[in-house]
C-alpha positions as CSV (number, residue, x, y, z in Angstrom):
1,M,0.0,0.0,0.0
2,K,1.2,3.5,-0.8
3,I,0.4,6.6,1.2
4,R,0.7,10.1,-0.2
5,V,0.1,13.6,1.1
6,G,-1.2,16.5,-1.1
7,Q,-1.4,20.3,-0.5
8,G,-3.5,22.8,-2.2
9,I,-3.9,26.6,-2.1
10,D,-6.4,28.8,-3.7
11,V,-7.0,32.6,-3.6
12,H,-9.9,34.7,-5.0
13,A,-10.5,38.4,-4.8
14,F,-13.8,39.9,-3.8
15,C,-16.0,41.4,-6.5
16,E,-19.6,42.7,-6.7
17,G,-22.2,40.2,-5.4
18,D,-24.3,39.1,-2.5
19,H,-22.8,35.8,-1.4
20,V,-19.7,33.6,-1.3
21,M,-19.6,29.8,-1.9
22,L,-17.3,28.1,0.6
23,G,-17.2,24.4,1.1
24,G,-20.3,24.1,-1.0
25,V,-22.3,26.4,1.3
26,R,-23.9,29.6,0.0
27,I,-23.0,32.2,2.6
28,P,-24.7,35.7,2.5
29,H,-22.0,38.3,2.1
30,P,-21.9,41.8,0.7
31,Q,-19.4,40.7,-2.0
32,A,-18.8,37.6,-4.1
33,L,-15.5,35.9,-5.1
34,A,-14.3,36.7,-8.6
35,A,-13.8,33.5,-10.5
36,H,-14.6,31.6,-13.7
37,S,-16.5,29.0,-11.7
38,D,-18.5,29.6,-8.5
39,G,-15.2,30.7,-6.8
40,D,-15.3,28.2,-3.9
41,V,-11.7,28.6,-2.7
42,A,-12.1,25.8,-0.2
43,L,-13.1,23.2,-2.7
44,H,-10.6,24.5,-5.3
45,A,-7.8,24.1,-2.8
46,L,-9.1,20.6,-1.9
47,C,-9.2,19.6,-5.6
48,D,-5.6,20.7,-6.0
49,A,-4.5,18.9,-2.9
50,L,-6.2,15.6,-4.1
51,L,-4.9,15.9,-7.6
52,G,-1.4,16.8,-6.4
53,A,-1.3,13.8,-4.0
54,A,-2.2,11.5,-6.8
55,A,0.3,13.2,-9.2
56,L,-2.5,14.1,-11.6
57,G,-1.7,17.8,-12.0
58,D,-3.9,20.6,-10.8
59,I,-7.5,21.9,-11.1
60,G,-6.5,24.2,-14.0
61,R,-5.3,21.3,-16.0
62,H,-8.6,19.3,-15.6
63,F,-11.0,22.3,-15.6
64,P,-9.3,25.1,-17.4
65,P,-10.8,28.6,-17.0
66,S,-10.3,29.1,-20.7
67,D,-12.9,26.4,-21.4
68,P,-16.4,27.9,-21.5
69,Q,-17.9,24.6,-20.2
70,W,-16.6,25.4,-16.8
71,A,-18.0,28.9,-16.6
72,G,-20.1,29.2,-13.4
73,A,-19.3,25.6,-12.6
74,D,-20.5,24.2,-9.2
75,S,-17.3,23.3,-7.4
76,R,-19.0,20.4,-5.7
77,D,-19.4,18.9,-9.2
78,L,-15.7,19.5,-9.8
79,L,-14.8,17.8,-6.5
80,R,-16.8,14.7,-7.4
81,K,-15.1,14.5,-10.8
82,V,-11.7,14.7,-9.0
83,D,-12.8,11.9,-6.7
84,V,-13.7,9.7,-9.7
85,L,-10.2,10.4,-11.2
86,L,-8.5,9.4,-8.0
87,K,-10.6,6.2,-7.7
88,H,-9.8,5.3,-11.3
89,E,-6.1,5.6,-10.5
90,G,-6.5,3.4,-7.4
91,W,-6.5,6.0,-4.6
92,L,-8.8,6.4,-1.6
93,I,-9.0,9.5,0.5
94,T,-8.1,9.0,4.2
95,N,-8.6,12.5,5.6
96,I,-8.9,16.2,4.7
97,D,-7.9,19.3,6.6
98,I,-8.9,22.7,5.1
99,T,-8.1,26.2,6.5
100,L,-9.9,29.3,5.3
101,I,-8.1,32.6,5.8
102,C,-10.3,35.6,5.9
103,E,-11.6,38.4,8.1
104,L,-15.2,37.9,6.9
105,P,-17.4,36.1,6.5
106,K,-17.2,34.3,9.7
107,I,-16.7,30.6,9.0
108,T,-17.6,28.9,12.3
109,P,-21.3,29.1,11.8
110,H,-21.0,27.3,8.5
111,A,-18.1,24.9,9.1
112,A,-20.3,21.9,10.0
113,Q,-22.3,22.2,6.8
114,M,-19.1,22.5,4.8
115,Q,-17.8,19.4,6.5
116,D,-21.0,17.5,5.8
117,N,-21.0,18.6,2.1
118,I,-17.5,17.4,1.5
119,A,-18.0,14.1,3.4
120,V,-21.1,13.4,1.3
121,D,-19.5,14.3,-2.0
122,L,-16.5,12.1,-1.3
123,G,-18.2,9.2,0.5
124,L,-16.3,9.9,3.8
125,E,-17.2,10.1,7.4
126,T,-17.7,13.7,8.6
127,T,-14.9,13.0,11.1
128,D,-12.5,12.5,8.2
129,V,-13.0,16.2,7.2
130,S,-11.7,19.2,9.1
131,I,-12.8,22.7,8.4
132,K,-11.2,25.6,10.3
133,A,-10.6,29.3,9.8
134,T,-8.1,32.0,10.8
135,T,-7.7,35.7,10.2
136,T,-4.5,37.6,9.3
137,E,-5.1,40.1,12.1
138,G,-5.7,42.8,9.5
139,L,-2.5,42.1,7.6
140,G,-2.2,41.5,3.8
141,F,-5.0,41.4,1.2
142,C,-7.1,39.0,3.3
143,G,-6.7,41.2,6.3
144,R,-7.8,44.3,4.3
145,G,-10.9,42.3,3.2
146,E,-9.9,42.1,-0.4
147,G,-10.3,38.3,-0.8
148,I,-10.1,34.9,0.7
149,T,-7.4,32.2,0.8
150,A,-7.9,28.5,1.4
151,T,-5.3,25.8,2.1
152,A,-6.0,22.1,2.0
153,I,-3.9,19.1,3.1
154,V,-5.0,15.5,2.3
155,L,-3.8,12.0,2.9
156,I,-4.6,9.4,0.3
157,K,-3.8,5.7,0.1
158,S,-3.7,3.1,-2.6
159,W,-6.2,0.3,-2.6
């Protein structure tokens, strides 16, 4: 059996809008995240971590923003497609740890739903998925409220 670790990072700036999508949860917010798809930085970072762990490239390789079919794409659909790719290559997801970095919106009230969404989409137990958040204490673009960063770390194993 092989075991691999993957890491993913995604960043999106705020733009005009009335909500953000994070971990598959629509969160009311006075701004949206600028993106070709739905801008879900949590799921984009997770997709990159999974693809990287399996040495399958990155989200941009599989779902390029230059391809109109991915315009406005639901990131939960992208995540499920990544899961199919991993399973096809003989990989199973062991656990997931995601950190959202932003001043607003507050993540804690939505973390359990994000955890449930990801677990359902990937056929995992909710205890295999961790969602947490931090701020940058007002520093940098996240601290100035210009956008959101997400990081994800995953462990996969061959089957």
